[in-house]
N, CA, C and O atoms as a MOPAC input file, in Angstrom:
PM7 MOZYME 1SCF
protein

 N     37.53900 1   -49.04900 1   -55.85900 1
 C     36.25000 1   -48.92500 1   -55.53500 1
 C     35.37500 1   -49.26500 1   -56.67000 1
 O     35.82100 1   -49.08900 1   -57.80400 1
 N     34.08600 1   -49.76900 1   -56.49700 1
 C     33.38400 1   -50.14200 1   -57.41600 1
 C     31.85200 1   -49.69300 1   -56.94300 1
 O     31.36500 1   -49.93200 1   -55.83800 1
 N     31.23400 1   -49.01700 1   -57.99300 1
 C     29.85100 1   -48.76100 1   -57.77400 1
 C     28.96100 1   -49.79900 1   -58.48800 1
 O     29.09300 1   -50.15900 1   -59.65800 1
 N     28.02800 1   -50.22800 1   -57.60100 1
 C     27.03100 1   -51.34500 1   -57.91400 1
 C     25.79400 1   -50.54200 1   -58.04100 1
 O     25.40700 1   -49.96000 1   -57.02800 1
 N     25.06000 1   -50.41500 1   -59.23100 1
 C     23.73900 1   -49.59700 1   -59.22800 1
 C     22.58600 1   -50.92000 1   -58.98400 1
 O     22.48500 1   -51.99400 1   -59.57800 1
 N     21.83500 1   -50.36600 1   -57.91800 1
 C     20.96500 1   -51.29800 1   -57.41000 1
 C     19.59300 1   -50.92000 1   -57.80100 1
 O     18.77300 1   -51.66000 1   -57.25900 1
 N     19.04500 1   -49.98500 1   -58.58600 1
 C     17.77900 1   -49.62300 1   -58.80400 1
 C     17.56600 1   -47.94500 1   -59.06100 1
 O     18.46100 1   -47.12100 1   -58.87400 1
 N     16.40700 1   -47.67300 1   -59.45400 1
 C     16.07400 1   -46.44400 1   -59.96400 1
 C     15.66800 1   -45.81200 1   -58.51400 1
 O     15.24300 1   -46.51200 1   -57.59500 1
 N     15.84100 1   -44.49200 1   -58.43000 1
 C     15.47100 1   -43.69400 1   -57.09900 1
 C     13.97100 1   -43.71900 1   -56.98100 1
 O     13.59600 1   -43.60100 1   -55.81400 1
 N     12.96500 1   -43.84800 1   -57.91500 1
 C     11.52600 1   -44.16100 1   -57.91800 1
 C     11.30400 1   -45.59200 1   -57.06500 1
 O     10.44600 1   -45.71400 1   -56.19100 1
 N     12.09400 1   -46.49400 1   -57.41500 1
 C     11.99100 1   -47.72100 1   -56.52400 1
 C     12.03100 1   -47.87800 1   -54.98900 1
 O     11.59200 1   -48.78300 1   -54.27900 1
 N     12.79500 1   -46.54100 1   -54.62600 1
 C     12.98600 1   -46.56300 1   -53.09900 1
 C     12.45100 1   -45.12100 1   -52.78300 1
 O     13.25700 1   -44.19200 1   -52.71900 1
 N     11.11700 1   -44.91500 1   -52.58600 1
 C     10.53600 1   -43.69100 1   -52.04900 1
 C     11.13600 1   -43.08900 1   -50.71700 1
 O     11.84600 1   -43.80800 1   -50.01300 1
 N     10.92400 1   -42.06900 1   -50.43800 1
 C     11.23900 1   -41.66700 1   -49.11700 1
 C     10.56900 1   -42.21700 1   -48.01700 1
 O      9.34400 1   -42.18100 1   -47.89700 1
 N     11.44600 1   -42.79600 1   -47.09800 1
 C     10.55800 1   -43.36000 1   -45.90700 1
 C     10.68000 1   -44.98400 1   -46.10700 1
 O     10.23400 1   -45.75100 1   -45.25300 1
 N     11.26000 1   -45.40400 1   -47.19200 1
 C     11.22300 1   -46.91300 1   -47.33700 1
 C     12.62500 1   -47.34300 1   -47.56000 1
 O     13.56300 1   -46.55000 1   -47.47700 1
 N     12.77100 1   -48.65900 1   -47.85700 1
 C     14.05700 1   -49.26500 1   -48.04100 1
 C     13.83200 1   -50.46200 1   -49.10900 1
 O     12.77100 1   -50.90200 1   -49.55200 1
 N     15.20300 1   -50.86000 1   -49.39000 1
 C     15.25700 1   -52.13900 1   -50.28300 1
 C     16.32900 1   -52.75500 1   -49.90700 1
 O     17.32500 1   -52.16900 1   -49.48200 1
 N     16.20000 1   -54.24200 1   -50.05500 1
 C     17.28100 1   -55.05000 1   -49.65500 1
 C     17.95300 1   -55.66500 1   -51.05900 1
 O     17.22200 1   -56.25200 1   -51.85700 1
 N     19.00100 1   -55.54500 1   -51.25200 1
 C     19.93800 1   -55.92800 1   -52.43400 1
 C     21.00000 1   -56.97000 1   -52.03000 1
 O     21.30000 1   -57.06200 1   -50.84000 1
 N     21.54400 1   -57.70400 1   -52.88300 1
 C     22.66200 1   -58.39700 1   -52.92800 1
 C     23.57000 1   -57.96600 1   -54.11200 1
 O     23.43000 1   -58.07600 1   -55.33000 1
 N     24.77100 1   -57.31700 1   -53.15600 1
 C     25.93000 1   -56.79200 1   -53.82000 1
 C     27.17700 1   -57.45500 1   -53.37400 1
 O     27.43500 1   -57.55400 1   -52.17500 1
 N     28.13900 1   -58.01700 1   -54.51100 1
 C     29.45800 1   -58.45300 1   -54.23600 1
 C     29.41000 1   -59.58300 1   -53.08900 1
 O     30.34500 1   -59.73200 1   -52.30200 1
 N     28.23400 1   -60.37000 1   -53.06000 1
 C     27.95700 1   -61.40700 1   -52.12000 1
 C     27.44500 1   -60.89900 1   -50.77600 1
 O     27.36800 1   -61.69100 1   -49.83600 1
 N     27.15400 1   -59.85000 1   -50.65800 1
 C     26.64500 1   -59.24700 1   -49.31700 1
 C     25.23200 1   -58.57400 1   -49.51900 1
 O     24.91500 1   -57.90200 1   -50.50100 1
 N     24.34400 1   -58.89400 1   -48.30800 1
 C     23.09500 1   -58.54700 1   -48.42300 1
 C     23.08000 1   -57.19100 1   -47.76600 1
 O     23.54900 1   -57.09100 1   -46.63200 1
 N     22.53900 1   -56.04900 1   -48.43600 1
 C     22.68500 1   -54.69300 1   -48.06900 1
 C     21.23100 1   -54.19400 1   -48.28300 1
 O     20.48700 1   -54.49200 1   -49.21800 1
 N     20.93600 1   -53.25100 1   -47.07300 1
 C     19.63000 1   -52.44800 1   -47.13500 1
 C     20.02300 1   -51.02800 1   -47.62300 1
 O     20.92300 1   -50.34400 1   -47.13400 1
 N     19.19100 1   -50.67300 1   -48.69100 1
 C     19.46400 1   -49.33800 1   -48.97000 1
 C     18.25700 1   -48.57400 1   -48.56700 1
 O     17.16900 1   -48.95700 1   -48.99800 1
 N     18.32000 1   -47.60700 1   -47.84300 1
 C     17.36000 1   -46.59900 1   -47.28300 1
 C     17.28400 1   -45.20600 1   -47.68800 1
 O     18.30300 1   -44.52500 1   -47.56700 1
 N     16.14100 1   -44.64400 1   -48.18500 1
 C     15.94800 1   -43.42500 1   -48.53200 1
 C     15.34100 1   -42.41500 1   -47.37900 1
 O     14.12700 1   -42.25500 1   -47.24700 1
 N     16.20800 1   -41.83100 1   -46.65500 1
 C     15.77100 1   -40.79200 1   -45.59100 1
 C     15.66000 1   -39.52800 1   -45.98900 1
 O     16.68100 1   -38.84600 1   -46.06500 1
 N     14.35800 1   -38.96900 1   -46.32700 1
 C     14.08900 1   -37.61300 1   -46.69700 1
 C     14.72900 1   -37.44600 1   -48.04000 1
 O     15.29800 1   -36.36100 1   -48.15700 1
 N     14.79000 1   -38.24200 1   -49.09700 1
 C     15.62100 1   -38.04900 1   -50.21100 1
 C     16.84400 1   -38.40100 1   -50.52200 1
 O     17.31000 1   -38.29900 1   -51.65700 1
 N     17.53700 1   -38.90800 1   -49.38500 1
 C     18.97300 1   -39.10100 1   -49.24800 1
 C     19.12100 1   -40.72800 1   -49.04300 1
 O     18.31800 1   -41.36900 1   -48.36500 1
 N     20.15800 1   -41.26400 1   -49.66100 1
 C     20.19100 1   -42.56300 1   -49.65300 1
 C     21.25300 1   -43.08400 1   -48.72400 1
 O     22.31200 1   -42.46100 1   -48.65200 1
 N     21.07800 1   -44.09600 1   -48.05600 1
 C     22.07300 1   -44.76600 1   -47.12800 1
 C     22.02700 1   -46.34000 1   -47.29600 1
 O     21.04000 1   -46.95600 1   -47.70000 1
 N     23.16600 1   -46.86700 1   -46.95000 1
 C     23.31300 1   -48.37000 1   -47.20700 1
 C     24.02800 1   -48.75000 1   -45.90200 1
 O     24.95100 1   -48.15700 1   -45.34300 1
 N     23.26700 1   -50.08900 1   -45.47900 1
 C     23.83700 1   -50.76300 1   -44.29700 1
 C     23.95700 1   -52.15400 1   -44.49400 1
 O     23.26600 1   -52.70800 1   -45.35000 1
 N     24.81400 1   -52.82200 1   -43.74800 1
 C     24.90800 1   -54.35000 1   -44.00000 1
 C     23.70000 1   -55.06300 1   -43.36800 1
 O     23.54600 1   -54.77900 1   -42.18000 1
 N     22.93000 1   -55.80600 1   -43.81800 1
 C     21.72400 1   -56.62500 1   -43.51900 1
 C     22.11000 1   -57.59300 1   -42.52500 1
 O     21.57400 1   -58.70100 1   -42.51500 1
 N     23.00900 1   -57.26500 1   -41.67500 1
 C     23.31000 1   -58.37900 1   -40.50100 1
 C     23.73700 1   -57.52100 1   -39.09600 1
 O     24.56900 1   -56.61700 1   -39.01800 1
 N     22.98000 1   -58.04100 1   -38.11300 1
 C     23.02200 1   -57.46900 1   -36.95000 1
 C     24.35400 1   -58.02200 1   -36.26700 1
 O     24.55800 1   -59.23500 1   -36.29300 1
 N     25.13000 1   -57.28900 1   -35.74600 1
 C     26.47500 1   -57.98500 1   -35.16700 1
 C     26.43800 1   -58.59400 1   -33.82100 1
 O     27.43600 1   -59.07600 1   -33.28500 1
 N     25.16500 1   -58.55700 1   -33.24700 1
 C     24.77900 1   -59.33100 1   -32.18300 1
 C     24.82600 1   -60.91400 1   -32.31100 1
 O     25.64500 1   -61.64500 1   -31.75400 1
 N     23.86300 1   -61.27700 1   -33.09500 1
 C     23.51600 1   -62.59000 1   -33.38200 1
 C     23.28700 1   -63.03000 1   -34.85800 1
 O     23.09500 1   -64.19700 1   -35.20100 1
 N     23.33400 1   -61.90700 1   -35.72600 1
 C     23.35100 1   -62.22800 1   -37.09900 1
 C     21.95400 1   -62.00000 1   -37.66200 1
 O     21.77500 1   -62.39200 1   -38.81500 1
 N     20.96000 1   -61.44000 1   -37.03800 1
 C     19.74800 1   -61.15500 1   -37.58600 1
 C     19.67900 1   -60.53400 1   -38.74900 1
 O     20.64100 1   -59.83400 1   -39.06600 1
 N     18.61300 1   -60.63400 1   -39.59300 1
 C     18.51100 1   -59.80700 1   -40.82300 1
 C     18.18700 1   -58.52600 1   -40.43000 1
 O     17.01000 1   -58.27700 1   -40.17000 1
 N     19.02900 1   -57.67600 1   -40.34300 1
 C     18.74700 1   -56.13200 1   -39.69600 1
 C     17.70100 1   -55.43700 1   -40.37900 1
 O     16.93000 1   -54.74000 1   -39.72100 1
 N     17.57400 1   -55.54300 1   -41.66800 1
 C     16.64400 1   -54.74400 1   -42.47500 1
 C     15.16600 1   -55.13600 1   -42.37400 1
 O     14.23600 1   -54.47100 1   -42.83000 1
 N     15.05900 1   -56.36900 1   -41.68000 1
 C     13.52600 1   -56.66400 1   -41.44500 1
 C     13.01200 1   -56.11100 1   -40.11600 1
 O     11.90400 1   -56.40500 1   -39.66600 1
 N     13.93400 1   -55.24100 1   -39.47300 1
 C     13.49300 1   -54.46500 1   -38.23900 1
 C     12.80500 1   -53.48400 1   -38.48000 1
 O     12.72500 1   -53.08200 1   -39.64000 1
 N     12.16100 1   -52.87300 1   -37.48500 1
 C     11.29100 1   -51.39700 1   -37.63200 1
 C     12.46400 1   -50.12200 1   -37.72000 1
 O     13.53000 1   -49.94500 1   -37.13100 1
 N     11.75100 1   -49.37300 1   -38.70600 1
 C     12.57300 1   -48.04300 1   -38.80600 1
 C     11.77800 1   -47.29000 1   -38.03500 1
 O     10.55200 1   -47.30000 1   -38.15000 1
 N     12.59400 1   -46.38400 1   -36.95900 1
 C     11.77800 1   -45.44100 1   -36.06100 1
 C     12.88900 1   -44.52900 1   -35.85700 1
 O     13.85200 1   -44.45700 1   -36.62100 1
 N     12.71100 1   -43.75000 1   -34.68200 1
 C     13.46100 1   -42.71300 1   -34.16700 1
 C     13.77600 1   -42.96100 1   -32.87200 1
 O     13.79600 1   -44.13300 1   -32.49800 1
 N     14.08700 1   -41.87500 1   -31.93600 1
 C     14.62500 1   -42.34100 1   -30.56800 1
 C     14.34400 1   -41.22800 1   -29.89000 1
 O     13.93900 1   -40.23600 1   -30.49700 1
 N     14.53100 1   -41.22200 1   -28.42500 1
 C     14.21500 1   -40.04000 1   -27.48200 1
 C     15.71000 1   -39.39700 1   -27.78900 1
 O     16.68600 1   -39.97500 1   -28.26600 1
 N     15.59300 1   -38.12400 1   -27.39800 1
 C     16.79700 1   -37.09300 1   -27.64300 1
 C     17.16200 1   -36.81200 1   -26.02400 1
 O     16.43900 1   -37.06400 1   -25.06000 1
 N     18.40700 1   -36.25700 1   -26.02200 1
 C     18.77900 1   -35.97000 1   -24.77600 1
 C     17.95700 1   -34.70100 1   -24.07900 1
 O     17.98000 1   -33.60400 1   -24.63700 1
 N     17.30900 1   -34.87900 1   -22.97000 1
 C     16.63500 1   -33.96000 1   -22.41400 1
 C     16.46000 1   -33.80900 1   -21.05800 1
 O     17.11500 1   -34.56400 1   -20.33900 1
 N     15.58800 1   -32.85300 1   -20.44600 1
 C     15.48400 1   -32.82300 1   -18.91300 1
 C     14.84900 1   -33.95600 1   -18.21000 1
 O     14.16800 1   -34.82200 1   -18.75900 1
 N     15.09900 1   -33.88600 1   -17.07500 1
 C     14.22700 1   -34.82100 1   -16.15800 1
 C     12.92500 1   -34.84800 1   -16.41300 1
 O     12.38500 1   -33.75500 1   -16.58800 1
 N     12.04400 1   -36.15600 1   -16.50500 1
 C     10.54800 1   -36.10300 1   -16.77600 1
 C     10.22100 1   -35.33000 1   -18.15800 1
 O      9.08100 1   -34.95000 1   -18.42400 1
 N     11.25100 1   -35.14700 1   -18.95000 1
 C     10.94600 1   -34.58300 1   -20.25600 1
 C     11.54300 1   -35.51600 1   -21.22700 1
 O     12.70600 1   -35.91400 1   -21.15200 1
 N     10.60700 1   -35.88500 1   -22.24100 1
 C     11.07400 1   -36.85400 1   -23.13900 1
 C     10.81500 1   -36.20300 1   -24.63000 1
 O      9.68900 1   -35.95600 1   -25.06300 1
 N     11.75400 1   -36.02200 1   -25.17600 1
 C     11.83700 1   -35.46300 1   -26.70900 1
 C     12.15100 1   -36.52000 1   -27.62900 1
 O     13.16600 1   -37.20600 1   -27.50900 1
 N     11.10600 1   -36.70400 1   -28.76300 1
 C     11.30200 1   -37.75700 1   -29.64800 1
 C     11.88300 1   -37.00100 1   -30.94400 1
 O     11.45700 1   -35.91400 1   -31.33200 1
 N     13.09400 1   -37.85600 1   -31.66300 1
 C     13.70800 1   -37.10300 1   -32.79300 1
 C     14.19700 1   -38.27500 1   -33.67100 1
 O     14.01100 1   -39.46700 1   -33.42300 1
 N     14.87200 1   -37.74300 1   -34.76700 1
 C     15.55800 1   -38.76500 1   -35.55700 1
 C     14.61400 1   -39.58400 1   -36.19200 1
 O     14.98600 1   -40.72800 1   -36.45700 1
 N     13.34600 1   -39.21200 1   -36.52800 1
 C     12.45800 1   -40.11500 1   -36.97000 1
 C     12.77000 1   -40.63000 1   -38.35400 1
 O     13.08000 1   -39.84700 1   -39.25300 1
 N     12.69000 1   -42.01000 1   -38.55100 1
 C     13.01800 1   -42.77100 1   -39.67600 1
 C     14.43400 1   -42.90800 1   -39.93500 1
 O     14.90200 1   -43.33000 1   -40.99300 1
 N     15.19600 1   -42.48000 1   -38.77400 1
 C     16.80300 1   -42.63600 1   -39.22000 1
 C     17.47300 1   -43.93800 1   -38.32600 1
 O     18.65400 1   -44.28400 1   -38.37600 1
 N     16.46100 1   -44.52300 1   -37.54800 1
 C     17.13700 1   -45.60900 1   -36.67900 1
 C     16.26400 1   -46.95300 1   -37.09900 1
 O     15.06000 1   -46.97900 1   -37.35300 1
 N     17.26200 1   -48.14300 1   -37.10500 1
 C     16.60700 1   -49.41600 1   -37.60400 1
 C     16.81600 1   -50.04300 1   -36.39700 1
 O     17.82500 1   -49.79500 1   -35.73700 1
 N     15.73400 1   -51.05700 1   -35.92600 1
 C     15.95700 1   -51.72000 1   -34.75500 1
 C     15.83600 1   -53.23600 1   -35.09300 1
 O     14.85900 1   -53.74300 1   -35.64300 1
 N     16.93700 1   -53.87800 1   -34.70000 1
 C     17.05800 1   -55.30900 1   -34.89000 1
 C     15.84400 1   -56.10500 1   -34.65900 1
 O     15.40300 1   -55.90500 1   -33.52700 1
 N     15.16900 1   -56.92200 1   -35.33600 1
 C     13.98300 1   -57.62800 1   -35.28100 1
 C     13.85800 1   -58.72000 1   -34.28700 1
 O     12.80300 1   -59.11600 1   -33.79200 1
 N     15.24400 1   -59.23500 1   -34.01000 1
 C     15.33300 1   -60.20400 1   -32.99300 1
 C     15.63700 1   -59.85900 1   -31.44500 1
 O     15.20600 1   -60.62700 1   -30.58600 1
 N     16.28400 1   -58.85200 1   -31.12500 1
 C     16.70100 1   -58.43900 1   -29.69100 1
 C     16.58400 1   -56.82500 1   -29.47100 1
 O     16.90100 1   -56.23000 1   -28.44100 1
 N     16.09400 1   -56.28600 1   -30.59000 1
 C     15.87900 1   -54.81800 1   -30.41300 1
 C     16.89700 1   -53.93800 1   -30.15900 1
 O     16.70300 1   -52.88400 1   -29.55300 1
 N     18.24700 1   -54.37500 1   -30.68000 1
 C     19.33100 1   -53.53500 1   -30.84400 1
 C     19.12000 1   -52.22000 1   -31.64100 1
 O     18.31300 1   -52.36200 1   -32.55900 1
 N     19.57200 1   -51.14800 1   -31.53500 1
 C     19.24700 1   -50.00200 1   -32.47900 1
 C     20.59100 1   -49.45500 1   -32.97700 1
 O     21.61700 1   -49.31100 1   -32.31200 1
 N     20.35700 1   -49.13200 1   -34.49000 1
 C     21.59200 1   -48.71500 1   -35.12200 1
 C     21.09100 1   -47.35500 1   -35.99000 1
 O     19.97600 1   -47.23100 1   -36.49600 1
 N     22.07000 1   -46.46900 1   -36.03300 1
 C     21.83500 1   -45.25100 1   -36.75500 1
 C     22.00500 1   -45.71900 1   -38.43500 1
 O     22.99600 1   -46.33900 1   -38.82100 1
 N     21.09500 1   -45.39300 1   -39.17100 1
 C     21.14700 1   -45.90500 1   -40.69500 1
 C     22.04100 1   -45.15800 1   -41.33600 1
 O     22.56900 1   -45.73400 1   -42.28600 1
 N     22.40700 1   -44.00200 1   -41.12100 1
 C     23.35100 1   -43.12900 1   -41.63800 1
 C     24.85900 1   -43.42100 1   -41.41000 1
 O     25.78000 1   -43.08500 1   -42.15500 1
 N     24.93800 1   -44.10000 1   -40.25800 1
 C     26.39200 1   -44.34800 1   -39.97100 1
 C     26.71800 1   -45.73100 1   -39.68400 1
 O     27.86500 1   -46.16500 1   -39.78900 1
 N     25.65600 1   -46.47500 1   -39.29800 1
 C     25.84100 1   -47.86400 1   -38.72700 1
 C     26.20900 1   -47.97400 1   -37.24800 1
 O     26.38500 1   -49.03100 1   -36.64300 1
 N     26.30200 1   -46.75300 1   -36.75600 1
 C     26.68500 1   -46.80700 1   -35.20400 1
 C     25.57500 1   -47.42400 1   -34.53700 1
 O     24.44800 1   -47.45300 1   -35.03100 1
 N     25.93800 1   -48.02500 1   -33.17700 1
 C     24.56000 1   -48.53800 1   -32.39000 1
 C     24.29300 1   -47.23400 1   -31.55900 1
 O     25.16400 1   -46.36600 1   -31.62300 1
 N     23.27800 1   -47.02100 1   -30.85100 1
 C     22.84100 1   -46.19100 1   -30.04700 1
 C     23.34300 1   -46.58200 1   -28.71300 1
 O     23.34100 1   -45.67500 1   -27.88100 1
 N     23.76300 1   -47.71300 1   -28.34000 1
 C     24.09900 1   -48.08300 1   -26.96300 1
 C     25.65400 1   -48.19000 1   -26.92600 1
 O     26.07000 1   -48.20800 1   -25.76700 1
 N     26.43600 1   -48.25100 1   -27.69100 1
 C     27.84800 1   -48.38800 1   -27.42400 1
 C     28.74400 1   -47.94700 1   -28.61000 1
 O     28.45800 1   -48.15000 1   -29.79000 1
 N     29.84400 1   -47.32900 1   -28.17200 1
 C     30.76900 1   -46.73900 1   -29.21900 1
 C     31.63700 1   -47.87700 1   -29.93200 1
 O     32.41100 1   -47.68100 1   -30.86900 1
 N     31.35200 1   -49.15600 1   -29.29000 1
 C     32.13800 1   -50.23600 1   -29.96800 1
 C     31.39400 1   -51.10700 1   -30.90300 1
 O     31.94100 1   -51.86700 1   -31.70100 1
 N     30.15300 1   -50.96000 1   -30.76600 1
 C     29.39100 1   -51.74100 1   -31.70000 1
 C     28.65800 1   -50.94400 1   -32.82400 1
 O     28.15900 1   -49.83300 1   -32.64500 1
 N     28.64700 1   -51.63100 1   -34.00200 1
 C     28.29800 1   -51.08800 1   -35.26300 1
 C     27.99200 1   -51.98300 1   -36.25600 1
 O     28.69300 1   -52.99400 1   -36.25800 1
 N     27.10300 1   -51.89500 1   -37.14200 1
 C     26.94700 1   -52.57000 1   -38.58500 1
 C     27.50100 1   -51.91700 1   -39.52700 1
 O     27.40800 1   -50.69000 1   -39.50100 1
 N     28.18900 1   -52.54200 1   -40.55500 1
 C     28.86700 1   -51.89900 1   -41.58300 1
 C     27.91700 1   -51.05700 1   -42.33500 1
 O     26.79500 1   -51.47200 1   -42.62300 1
 N     28.38600 1   -49.76000 1   -42.69400 1
 C     27.62100 1   -48.98800 1   -43.73000 1
 C     28.51700 1   -48.68500 1   -44.86900 1
 O     29.74400 1   -48.78000 1   -44.81400 1
 N     27.72400 1   -48.25700 1   -46.07100 1
 C     28.52100 1   -48.14100 1   -47.34200 1
 C     28.12100 1   -46.75400 1   -47.88100 1
 O     27.00400 1   -46.30900 1   -47.61500 1
 N     28.86200 1   -46.16400 1   -48.51500 1
 C     28.59100 1   -44.98900 1   -49.21000 1
 C     27.64800 1   -45.28700 1   -50.48700 1
 O     27.66400 1   -46.37200 1   -51.06800 1
 N     26.79300 1   -44.16200 1   -50.87200 1
 C     25.94200 1   -44.33100 1   -51.81300 1
 C     26.10900 1   -43.13200 1   -52.92000 1
 O     26.79300 1   -42.12400 1   -52.74600 1
 N     25.47700 1   -43.39000 1   -53.89000 1
 C     25.64200 1   -42.36400 1   -54.95700 1
 C     24.26000 1   -42.48700 1   -55.91400 1
 O     23.67800 1   -43.52900 1   -56.21700 1
 N     23.94200 1   -41.23200 1   -56.26400 1
 C     22.81300 1   -41.27300 1   -57.28100 1
 C     23.41000 1   -40.55800 1   -58.74800 1
 O     23.84800 1   -39.41600 1   -58.88100 1
 N     23.30600 1   -41.36300 1   -59.52700 1
 C     23.72800 1   -40.85800 1   -61.05500 1
 C     22.55700 1   -41.23000 1   -62.17900 1
 O     22.21700 1   -42.36700 1   -62.50800 1
 N     22.11300 1   -40.16700 1   -62.60200 1
 C     21.00500 1   -40.24600 1   -63.63900 1
 C     19.82000 1   -40.84000 1   -63.27400 1
 O     19.02300 1   -41.34400 1   -64.06600 1
 N     19.67900 1   -40.77400 1   -61.89900 1
 C     18.38800 1   -41.54200 1   -61.41300 1
 C     18.67600 1   -42.87600 1   -60.86200 1
 O     17.70100 1   -43.46900 1   -60.39900 1
 N     19.70800 1   -43.41300 1   -60.82200 1
 C     20.07400 1   -44.64600 1   -60.45200 1
 C     20.95800 1   -44.60200 1   -59.09600 1
 O     21.94200 1   -43.88400 1   -58.91900 1
 N     20.42700 1   -45.47700 1   -58.21900 1
 C     21.25100 1   -45.54500 1   -56.84800 1
 C     22.19800 1   -46.60800 1   -56.97800 1
 O     21.92000 1   -47.71300 1   -57.44300 1
 N     23.45900 1   -46.21400 1   -56.51100 1
 C     24.55200 1   -46.94900 1   -56.36600 1
 C     25.17700 1   -47.16700 1   -54.94700 1
 O     25.12500 1   -46.29300 1   -54.08200 1
 N     25.73300 1   -48.31100 1   -54.77400 1
 C     26.52900 1   -48.55900 1   -53.61800 1
 C     27.76600 1   -48.64500 1   -54.02300 1
 O     28.03900 1   -49.29300 1   -55.03300 1
 N     28.81500 1   -47.93300 1   -53.21700 1
 C     30.14200 1   -47.95400 1   -53.45000 1
 C     30.93100 1   -49.03000 1   -52.69100 1
 O     31.24000 1   -48.73100 1   -51.53700 1
 N     31.28300 1   -50.16100 1   -53.12300 1
 C     31.92000 1   -51.08700 1   -52.53300 1
 C     33.43000 1   -50.61500 1   -52.56100 1
 O     33.97000 1   -50.08000 1   -53.52900 1
 N     34.12200 1   -50.94500 1   -51.14900 1
 C     35.41800 1   -50.62700 1   -50.98800 1
 C     35.67200 1   -49.39200 1   -50.33300 1
 O     36.81200 1   -48.98800 1   -50.10700 1
 N     34.58600 1   -48.75600 1   -50.01000 1
 C     34.66100 1   -47.39900 1   -49.28100 1
 C     33.58700 1   -47.37000 1   -48.02500 1
 O     32.78000 1   -46.45900 1   -47.83800 1
 N     33.70300 1   -48.28800 1   -47.38300 1
 C     33.02300 1   -48.54100 1   -46.11900 1
 C     33.32200 1   -47.27600 1   -45.24600 1
 O     34.45400 1   -46.80700 1   -45.13500 1
 N     32.15100 1   -46.73900 1   -44.60400 1
 C     32.11800 1   -45.53300 1   -43.86300 1
 C     32.63000 1   -45.98000 1   -42.40900 1
 O     32.72100 1   -45.14900 1   -41.50500 1

């Protein structure tokens, strides 16, 4: 496992993200409420740059005619076809078999690092 530091925590304020190149991979680093997450900047559907997609939430399980919105700023929507993925895990919202790669992150002395070799 290797840690690749990609910037200071101040460079990625809560609710934003930054796309970086690490070990030949394009990776999006997201700050969700002060916690950092990293996903591959590649949609498994047709290869769209995933991190150019909208960051949003989704509807949660609810009763008939009831719509509950939640998980705000935890979902990224592919800019080409709208496929949605959980930024924290890389899992798709529509299939247990579809996901984008996610990476562990760590913060050391104000620096955000991506841990390569420890895909989640």
